[in-house]
VMD Tcl script that draws the C-alpha trace (Angstrom):
set ca {
  {-24.73 3.67 71.27}
  {-21.45 5.37 71.27}
  {-19.52 8.04 70.22}
  {-17.51 6.64 66.99}
  {-13.50 7.60 67.27}
  {-13.42 8.50 70.83}
  {-11.32 6.58 72.93}
  {-11.29 7.05 77.20}
  {-7.66 5.89 78.69}
  {-7.92 5.03 82.17}
  {-4.54 4.58 84.42}
  {-3.54 3.63 87.50}
  {-0.49 4.26 88.61}
  {0.04 2.35 92.21}
  {2.22 4.40 94.46}
  {2.63 1.86 97.46}
  {5.43 2.10 99.89}
  {7.19 -0.86 98.09}
  {7.71 1.20 94.50}
  {9.46 4.04 96.62}
  {12.90 3.74 95.00}
  {11.05 3.73 91.45}
  {8.21 6.42 91.98}
  {10.31 9.04 90.18}
  {11.13 6.63 87.27}
  {7.31 5.79 87.05}
  {6.56 9.40 87.50}
  {8.74 10.54 84.43}
  {7.56 7.49 82.26}
  {3.72 7.82 82.92}
  {4.27 12.06 82.17}
  {5.96 11.07 78.79}
  {3.34 8.51 77.87}
  {0.90 11.12 78.42}
  {2.48 13.56 76.04}
  {2.59 10.82 73.41}
  {-0.50 10.15 73.50}
  {-1.97 14.02 72.96}
  {-1.87 13.48 69.26}
  {-3.53 10.29 67.90}
  {-6.26 9.09 65.60}
  {-9.11 9.76 67.78}
  {-10.45 11.43 70.45}
  {-8.94 10.30 73.62}
  {-10.16 11.17 77.00}
  {-7.97 10.22 80.49}
  {-8.70 9.54 83.32}
  {-5.73 9.16 85.82}
  {-5.65 7.69 89.06}
  {-2.79 7.49 91.47}
  {-2.68 5.87 94.64}
  {-5.71 6.10 96.64}
  {-7.47 9.50 95.28}
  {-10.58 7.06 94.02}
  {-10.72 4.76 96.80}
  {-11.45 7.41 99.72}
  {-14.83 7.87 101.36}
  {-16.72 11.48 100.93}
  {-18.33 12.56 103.79}
  {-21.83 11.51 102.14}
  {-20.50 7.70 102.20}
  {-19.80 7.97 97.90}
  {-16.66 7.77 96.05}
  {-15.21 10.50 93.94}
  {-16.58 10.08 90.66}
  {-13.58 11.60 87.99}
  {-13.86 14.03 85.73}
  {-12.11 12.81 82.27}
  {-9.38 15.40 81.05}
  {-7.44 15.64 77.76}
  {-4.27 14.04 77.79}
  {-2.21 17.28 78.28}
  {-4.60 18.01 80.86}
  {-3.94 14.72 82.85}
  {-0.04 15.23 82.42}
  {-0.17 18.75 84.12}
  {-2.17 17.35 86.90}
  {0.43 14.81 87.99}
  {1.77 15.52 90.95}
  {5.50 16.97 90.59}
  {6.77 14.35 93.20}
  {5.12 10.96 93.45}
  {5.07 10.36 97.75}
  {4.66 7.02 98.89}
  {1.40 5.30 100.51}
  {1.03 2.89 102.71}
  {-1.92 1.52 100.43}
  {-3.98 0.70 98.85}
  {-2.40 -2.71 97.13}
  {-2.88 -2.47 93.14}
  {-6.22 -5.26 92.97}
  {-8.00 -3.34 95.25}
  {-7.20 0.41 93.62}
  {-7.58 -0.75 89.98}
  {-11.27 -2.27 91.12}
  {-11.97 0.69 92.70}
  {-10.88 2.56 89.57}
  {-13.21 0.36 87.20}
  {-15.88 1.08 89.31}
  {-15.50 4.77 89.33}
  {-15.23 4.46 85.54}
  {-18.40 2.60 84.76}
  {-20.04 5.11 87.23}
  {-18.99 7.82 84.95}
  {-19.57 6.36 82.06}
  {-23.18 5.47 83.39}
  {-23.94 8.65 83.91}
  {-23.28 10.21 80.55}
  {-26.12 9.96 77.52}
  {-25.61 7.01 75.47}
  {-24.72 8.79 72.24}
  {-21.41 10.36 74.20}
  {-19.65 7.05 75.54}
  {-16.52 6.32 73.84}
  {-16.52 3.37 71.52}
  {-13.08 1.84 72.90}
  {-11.83 2.01 77.07}
  {-8.35 1.00 77.61}
  {-7.05 0.88 80.82}
  {-3.38 0.50 81.95}
  {-2.89 -0.92 85.15}
  {1.10 0.14 85.95}
  {2.21 -1.23 89.70}
  {3.40 -4.18 92.04}
  {1.19 -6.77 90.51}
  {1.75 -9.62 93.10}
  {0.61 -8.18 96.32}
  {-2.56 -8.08 97.25}
  {-6.00 -10.48 96.59}
  {-6.50 -10.67 92.85}
  {-9.83 -13.24 92.55}
  {-12.05 -10.11 92.36}
  {-10.55 -7.88 90.17}
  {-10.33 -11.03 87.81}
  {-13.42 -11.57 87.20}
  {-14.06 -8.08 87.09}
  {-12.28 -7.53 84.35}
  {-13.05 -10.81 82.71}
  {-16.65 -9.14 82.61}
  {-15.61 -5.83 81.38}
  {-13.51 -7.31 78.16}
  {-16.33 -10.02 77.18}
  {-19.68 -7.77 77.85}
  {-17.78 -4.16 77.10}
  {-14.81 -4.99 74.83}
  {-12.58 -3.09 77.18}
  {-9.06 -3.72 76.85}
  {-6.70 -3.96 79.61}
  {-2.62 -3.54 79.45}
  {-0.10 -4.26 82.54}
  {2.89 -3.12 83.28}
  {4.06 -5.11 86.29}
  {6.68 -3.15 87.96}
  {9.07 -5.83 89.67}
  {10.64 -3.17 92.78}
  {12.73 -6.14 94.65}
  {12.58 -7.27 97.85}
  {9.39 -6.73 100.37}
  {8.33 -6.66 103.18}
  {7.27 -9.43 105.39}
  {4.61 -10.82 105.49}
  {1.90 -10.40 102.47}
  {3.39 -12.18 99.32}
  {1.15 -15.52 99.30}
  {3.51 -18.51 100.99}
  {5.42 -17.84 103.87}
  {8.88 -17.11 102.54}
  {12.26 -16.86 104.64}
  {12.50 -13.53 106.53}
  {15.75 -12.04 106.79}
  {16.40 -8.70 109.30}
  {17.38 -5.56 107.35}
  {18.24 -2.20 109.01}
  {16.16 0.58 110.03}
  {15.27 3.23 107.79}
  {18.34 5.42 108.53}
  {16.51 7.91 111.12}
  {16.32 4.86 113.73}
  {12.98 4.09 113.45}
  {13.34 0.69 114.04}
  {14.41 -2.91 112.22}
  {12.59 -3.61 108.72}
  {12.10 -7.01 108.17}
  {12.01 -7.85 104.34}
  {11.21 -11.34 102.89}
  {12.62 -12.98 99.45}
  {9.88 -12.81 96.89}
  {8.45 -15.88 95.32}
  {7.91 -16.82 92.16}
  {6.00 -14.70 89.83}
  {2.57 -16.05 88.66}
  {2.66 -17.00 84.62}
  {1.15 -13.61 83.11}
  {-1.65 -15.40 81.74}
  {-2.56 -15.64 85.38}
  {-2.45 -12.03 85.96}
  {-5.74 -10.60 87.22}
  {-7.28 -12.10 83.67}
  {-5.38 -9.91 81.44}
  {-4.65 -11.71 78.59}
  {-0.29 -12.63 78.34}
  {0.67 -10.47 75.29}
  {-0.62 -7.32 77.31}
  {0.94 -7.78 80.02}
  {4.51 -6.50 80.67}
  {7.17 -7.18 83.77}
  {9.31 -4.29 84.12}
  {12.20 -2.93 86.45}
  {13.65 -3.63 89.10}
  {16.00 -1.21 87.59}
  {14.63 2.19 87.07}
  {16.03 1.67 83.57}
  {13.36 -1.40 82.95}
  {10.57 0.69 84.58}
  {11.11 3.47 82.19}
  {11.38 1.41 79.06}
  {8.37 -0.48 80.29}
  {6.21 2.50 80.17}
  {6.96 3.63 76.63}
  {6.34 0.03 75.30}
  {2.69 0.72 77.15}
  {2.32 3.77 75.39}
  {3.30 1.85 72.30}
  {0.62 -0.94 73.61}
  {-2.47 2.21 74.12}
  {-1.42 3.83 70.85}
  {-2.36 0.32 68.89}
  {-5.32 -0.30 70.67}
  {-6.85 3.23 70.30}
  {-5.94 2.67 66.32}
  {-8.05 -0.64 66.60}
  {-11.93 -0.75 66.31}
  {-13.61 -2.66 69.59}
  {-13.80 -6.62 69.32}
  {-10.42 -6.72 67.45}
  {-7.37 -7.81 69.19}
  {-4.30 -5.50 70.28}
  {-1.07 -6.51 68.87}
  {0.84 -7.51 72.22}
  {3.78 -6.50 73.47}
  {6.97 -7.60 71.70}
  {10.49 -10.02 72.34}
  {11.99 -6.28 71.95}
  {10.16 -4.53 74.81}
  {10.04 -7.41 77.05}
  {13.81 -7.46 77.09}
  {14.47 -3.70 77.34}
  {11.64 -3.54 80.16}
  {14.10 -6.66 81.90}
  {16.44 -4.48 83.71}
  {18.20 -5.87 87.13}
  {18.73 -3.85 90.03}
  {22.40 -2.27 90.33}
  {21.90 -0.59 93.49}
  {23.68 -1.85 96.22}
  {21.96 -4.71 98.55}
  {21.74 -2.94 101.41}
  {19.82 0.08 99.37}
  {16.88 -3.00 98.55}
  {16.48 -4.35 101.33}
  {15.50 -0.57 102.61}
  {13.75 0.25 99.54}
  {15.94 3.53 99.04}
  {16.52 5.12 95.49}
}
mol new
graphics top color blue
foreach p $ca { graphics top sphere $p radius 0.5 }
foreach p [lrange $ca 0 end-1] q [lrange $ca 1 end] { graphics top cylinder $p $q radius 0.2 }
display resetview
């Protein structure tokens, strides 16, 4: 038993260090998305995770349990500035989000649970081990009709190692503060969208590495979430259009040295 006409939107925004140059665009795009979801065809609750807020361990060994908010409250809770973190990577953090949301829903009376759960993942989809997350997503989709959407943010070259097969490494310069050299690896070819975390290809959008592409990607994600909110559980949601994909695929026009150092 669930509450008809209620949707839970669970959002994870990755802010790992690799995304440093586009964090302002990610923050602005997410704020705009939440503002756009404030009104809709249903009662919306939002769980928002940025970085590692749901992955830390409390003193009793447990993890934080998210408190659902309105879209307006979630937007107001966004930090004024997103600072980059050393970790965790998107797959690990997204897995923790699924655990946290599952625990929160399990604690409710059955009649108080939403009849629609939409999970939006935003971040660098090529970093980390995705097998465990893929299994979780496939289970939630098949068993509970959770809807998943991924905005895979391409932020340019990445620090070596950590990107699948070994890649040629280029030596960059320091970070501008004399803290040593930065080794940067060429990005390997992206996997087929259908293979990314088990999310259907129609619900996967690659955005960036230019800031305008990141903005367009989150704008497209907002449209996807709104379509999902208006679609009954177990019914298919219309995926991203060709125009949305084209708008999100924007080159990075920063000078090469700024791209290598991941500077905005």
